C-alpha positions in Angstrom: 0.3 -20.5 14.3 3.4 -19.3 12.6 5.7 -19.7 9.6 8.1 -22.4 10.6 10.2 -22.3 7.4 11.0 -19.4 5.1 13.5 -19.8 2.3 12.7 -16.6 0.4 15.2 -14.3 2.0 12.2 -11.9 2.7 9.9 -11.2 5.6 6.9 -13.6 6.1 4.1 -13.9 8.6 0.6 -15.3 9.0 -2.7 -14.0 10.3 -6.2 -15.3 10.7 -9.1 -13.4 8.9 -12.8 -13.9 8.7 -14.9 -13.0 5.6 -18.5 -11.7 5.7 -19.8 -15.2 5.6 -17.9 -16.1 8.8 -15.4 -18.3 7.0 -12.0 -18.5 8.6 -8.9 -18.0 6.5 -5.2 -18.2 7.1 -3.5 -15.4 5.3 0.3 -15.6 4.5 2.1 -12.3 3.7 5.5 -12.3 2.2 7.3 -8.9 2.0 10.5 -8.2 0.1 12.5 -5.0 -0.1 14.4 -4.6 -3.4 17.0 -2.2 -4.7 16.7 -1.2 -8.4 19.4 -0.5 -10.9 19.7 1.7 -13.9 18.2 -1.0 -16.1 15.3 -1.6 -13.6 16.5 -5.0 -12.5 15.5 -5.6 -8.9 17.6 -7.4 -6.3 16.9 -8.1 -2.7 18.2 -5.4 -0.4 20.6 -6.4 2.3 18.3 -4.9 4.9 14.7 -6.0 4.6 12.0 -3.7 5.8 10.0 -5.1 8.7 6.3 -6.0 8.3 3.9 -3.2 9.1 1.2 -4.4 11.6 -0.7 -1.1 12.0 -1.0 1.9 9.7 1.9 4.3 10.0 1.3 8.1 9.4 3.6 10.9 8.6 2.4 12.7 11.7 -0.8 12.8 13.8 -3.0 10.0 12.5 -6.0 12.3 12.7 -4.5 15.0 10.5 -1.8 13.5 8.4 -1.5 11.0 5.5 -0.7 7.3 5.7 3.0 6.7 5.0 2.7 2.9 5.1 -0.6 1.0 5.5 -0.7 -2.3 7.4 0.6 -5.2 5.4 -2.1 -7.6 6.7 -5.0 -7.0 4.4 -7.0 -10.3 4.2 -7.3 -10.1 0.4 -6.7 -7.8 -2.5 -8.4 -8.6 -5.8 -6.1 -6.2 -7.7 -2.5 -5.0 -7.4 -1.9 -1.7 -5.6 0.9 0.5 -6.9 1.8 3.3 -4.4 4.5 5.9 -4.3 6.0 7.0 -1.0 8.3 9.7 -2.1 8.8 13.3 -3.3 9.2 15.4 -6.4 12.8 16.4 -7.0 13.9 19.3 -9.1 16.2 18.3 -12.0 19.9 19.0 -11.7 19.5 20.5 -8.2 18.0 23.7 -9.6 15.0 25.1 -7.8 11.8 25.3 -9.8 8.4 26.9 -9.3 6.6 24.0 -10.8 7.4 20.5 -12.0 5.7 17.7 -13.8 6.1 14.2 -12.2 4.9 11.0 -13.9 4.2 7.5 -12.9 4.3 5.2 -16.0 3.1 1.6 -15.7 2.5 -0.7 -18.6 1.4 2.0 -21.0 -0.7 3.9 -18.4 0.6 7.3 -17.4 -0.4 9.3 -14.4 0.9 12.9 -14.3 0.9 15.4 -11.4 1.8 19.1 -11.6 3.8 20.0 -8.5 3.8 23.7 -7.4 5.8 25.6 -4.9 3.9 27.1 -2.0 1.1 29.5 -3.0 -1.5 31.5 -1.1 -4.6 33.3 -2.1 -4.2 37.0 -2.3 -6.2 40.1 -3.2 -5.1 41.8 -6.4 -7.1 44.4 -8.3 -10.2 43.6 -6.3 -10.0 39.9 -7.1 -8.8 36.8 -5.1 -6.0 35.2 -7.1 -3.2 32.8 -6.4 0.3 34.1 -5.7 3.2 33.0 -7.7 4.6 29.7 -6.5 7.8 29.8 -4.5 10.7 27.9 -5.9 11.5 24.5 -4.4 14.1 21.7 -4.6 11.9 18.9 -3.2 8.2 18.5 -2.5 6.6 15.6 -0.6 4.1 13.6 -2.8 1.6 13.1 0.0 -2.1 13.7 0.2 -1.4 16.4 2.8 -0.3 18.5 -0.1 -3.3 17.7 -2.4 -6.7 19.4 -2.6 -8.9 18.6 0.3 -9.2 19.4 4.0 -11.7 20.6 6.5 -13.4 24.0 6.7 -14.3 24.7 10.3 -14.5 28.5 9.9 -18.2 28.5 10.9 -17.6 26.5 14.1 -18.0 22.8 14.9 -21.7 22.6 14.2 -21.2 23.7 10.5 -17.8 22.0 10.0 -17.5 20.7 6.4 -15.0 18.2 5.0 -13.8 17.1 1.6 -14.5 13.4 2.1 -12.2 12.4 -0.8 -9.2 13.8 1.2 -10.0 15.3 4.6 -6.4 15.9 5.5 -5.6 18.0 2.4 -5.5 21.7 1.8 -7.5 24.3 -0.2 -11.1 23.2 0.5 -13.3 26.1 1.4 -16.9 25.5 1.9 -17.8 28.6 3.9 -14.9 31.0 3.5 -15.0 33.8 1.0 -13.6 37.2 0.2 -11.1 38.5 2.8 -11.3 35.3 4.7 -9.4 33.6 1.9 -6.4 36.0 1.9 -3.3 34.1 3.1 -4.9 30.7 2.8 -2.7 28.0 1.2 -3.4 26.3 -2.2 -2.5 22.6 -2.8 1.0 21.8 -4.0 -0.1 18.8 -6.0 -2.7 19.1 -8.8 -4.0 17.1 -11.7 -2.9 19.1 -14.8 -6.3 18.3 -16.4 -8.1 19.9 -13.4 -6.0 22.9 -12.3 -7.4 25.2 -9.7 -8.4 28.6 -11.0 -10.5 30.0 -8.1 -11.1 29.2 -4.4 -14.5 27.8 -5.2 -13.1 25.0 -7.4 -13.6 21.5 -6.1 -11.1 19.5 -8.1 -10.2 15.8 -7.6 -7.4 15.3 -5.0 -4.2 14.4 -6.8 -1.8 12.1 -5.1 0.3 8.9 -5.4 0.2 7.6 -1.9 -2.1 5.5 0.3 -5.8 6.4 0.3 -7.3 6.6 3.8 -9.7 3.9 4.9 -12.4 6.4 5.7 -12.1 8.4 2.5 -14.3 8.3 -0.5 -14.6 6.3 -2.7 -12.8 3.6 -0.6 -15.2 3.9 2.4 -18.2 3.3 0.1 -17.1 -0.3 -0.4 -17.1 -1.0 3.4 -20.8 -1.9 3.4 -23.8 -0.7 5.3 -23.7 -0.5 9.1 -27.4 0.3 9.8 -29.8 -0.8 12.5 -30.4 -4.2 10.9 -26.6 -4.8 10.8 -26.3 -3.8 14.5 -29.2 -6.1 15.6 -28.7 -9.1 13.3 -25.2 -9.2 11.8 -22.7 -7.6 14.1 -19.9 -8.4 14.7 -19.6 -9.9 11.2 -19.1 -7.7 8.1 -22.2 -6.6 6.3 -23.5 -8.5 3.3 -22.7 -5.6 0.9 -19.0 -5.5 2.0 -16.7 -5.5 -1.0 -13.2 -6.9 -0.8 -11.9 -4.1 -3.0 -12.2 -2.0 0.2 -8.8 -3.4 1.0 -7.3 -1.8 -2.1 -5.3 1.1 -0.7 -4.0 2.8 -3.9 -5.8 5.6 -5.8 -8.3 4.3 -8.3 -6.0 5.0 -11.3 -3.1 3.1 -9.6 -5.0 -0.3 -9.5 -4.0 -3.0 -11.9 -4.9 -6.6 -12.7 -2.8 -8.8 -10.5 0.9 -8.5 -11.5 2.5 -11.6 -12.8 6.1 -10.2 -13.1 7.8 -8.5 -15.9 5.8 -5.3 -15.6 7.9 -2.1 -16.2 7.4 1.0 -14.0 9.0 4.4 -14.5 9.0 7.2 -12.0 9.9 10.6 -13.6 11.3 13.5 -11.5 11.0 11.7 -8.2 14.7 11.3 -7.6 18.1 12.9 -8.2 18.1 10.7 -11.3 15.5 12.0 -13.8 14.0 8.5 -14.3 13.9 5.6 -11.9 12.9 2.3 -13.6 11.6 -0.9 -12.0 11.1 -4.2 -13.7 8.9 -6.4 -11.5 10.5 -9.8 -10.8 8.9 -13.2 -11.4 9.7 -15.4 -8.4 7.5 -18.4 -7.6 6.6 -18.2 -3.9 4.7 -21.3 -2.8 3.0 -21.4 0.7 2.6 -24.9 2.1 0.0 -25.5 4.8 0.5 -28.6 6.8 -2.8 -29.9 8.4 -3.2 -32.9 10.6 -4.3 -35.0 7.7 -3.0 -33.2 4.6 -0.7 -30.6 3.0 -2.1 -27.9 0.7 0.0 -25.6 -1.4 -0.9 -22.2 -2.8 1.2 -19.8 -5.0 1.4 -16.3 -3.3 0.3 -13.5 -5.6 1.8 -10.1 -5.9 -0.9 -7.6 -4.8 1.1 -4.6 -3.5 4.0 -2.6 -4.9 5.4 0.3 -2.9 7.9 2.5 -4.7 10.4 4.9 -3.1 12.3 6.2 -6.1 14.3 8.8 -4.2 15.9 5.8 -2.4 16.0 3.5 -5.4 13.8 1.1 -3.4 10.7 -1.0 -4.0 8.7 -3.0 -1.5 6.7 -5.9 -2.9 4.1 -7.9 -1.0 2.8 -11.3 -2.0 -0.2 -12.9 -0.4 -1.9 -16.3 -0.1 -5.2 -17.1 1.6 -6.5 -20.5 2.5 -9.8 -21.5 3.9 -9.1 -23.4 7.2 -12.6 -24.3 8.3 -13.9 -24.2 11.8 -10.9 -25.9 13.4 -7.9 -23.7 12.8 -5.9 -25.8 15.3 -5.9 -28.5 12.6 -3.3 -26.4 10.8 0.0 -27.4 12.3 2.6 -25.4 10.4 3.3 -23.3 7.4 6.3 -23.0 5.2 7.0 -20.3 2.6 9.3 -20.5 -0.5 10.9 -23.3 -2.4 11.7 -26.4 -0.4 15.4 -26.7 0.4 17.2 -29.4 -1.5 18.1 -31.3 1.6 16.6 -34.0 3.7 13.5 -31.9 4.3 14.3 -31.1 7.9 12.7 -27.7 8.6 13.9 -27.4 12.1 13.2 -28.5 15.6 10.5 -27.8 18.1 10.9 -28.8 21.7 13.7 -31.1 20.6 11.7 -32.9 18.0 12.4 -32.6 14.3 9.9 -31.0 11.9 9.8 -32.0 8.3 8.2 -30.6 5.1 6.1 -33.8 4.8 5.9 -37.5 5.4 8.2 -38.5 2.6 10.9 -36.2 3.9 10.5 -37.6 7.4 10.9 -41.2 6.1 14.0 -40.2 4.0 15.5 -38.5 7.0 14.9 -41.5 9.2 16.5 -43.8 6.7 19.5 -41.6 6.3 19.9 -41.3 10.1 19.6 -45.1 10.4 22.3 -45.6 7.7 24.6 -43.1 9.3 24.0 -44.7 12.7 25.1 -48.1 11.5 
């Protein structure tokens, strides 16, 4: 099963997915890479980013944040907005700290970005050192509060389950053991760290790991009953919002186009603006006995303001029943204003539908006479 026609100018692919009730779905994913302008108008980039089939990390998958999550989520009830980028000091002048903001439709998320700091002993107290000046700082969860404290050995290892790949989490360390340990670079200005014992919410703009809280809590219950009676299906309490990969405060009702996004201090330009476009992207499913058409919905927005880029993903999901082979082909985008010929397979013409096939046959007959 594949996309036989794609008139969008973007990447498109299909996958089969099964829900917790064992229903089979065909999922169409359309992925477009756009360049923004000073006014926020988006246009298709000449080079389109390829589809991501498996999660891509910044480094070791066990110890680094997700750079790009797989594009093939079966369903997203909401729109994810994710930033893959960095904080950039204004006018090329190094700073010790900087406020970055993500502004979306009246909602503002702010992070305070610090240069590198370490815990030090001063006047008998453990305090943070002054932050070192920086020009750029990655906006990844590796730099946010979290991490693993294995100072007491593997049997007493403790993790910050909201962000186990972060920095600054100390469950067992204290006193002199803290001297020289790093603090997070990214913090929520409403919950700044004042002592090593503070357990603040991790502050980030990127993808949330599948095994992190609160995302993992939506994956359902995998207990003895599930193993004996349900496996390999998903558990009954599985929630489709598990597929949402953005932080909780970066989830929105499904975008319809026209939304305005501003990224502040994430580029050499002080502000990068995006105005979400409003294309209509139909997906047509040709079965043996019928054609069904769905409108793809925009459920993922990935911003890279330092490169003036945005990657948008639209998705459509159709129940295909117990005979997926009855689905013969899929086309994405507006039908070309032509005779409806989509292409050829094994020398035989393929059409968008019966009407186009008849019209093509008539035209061919006329030209042959």
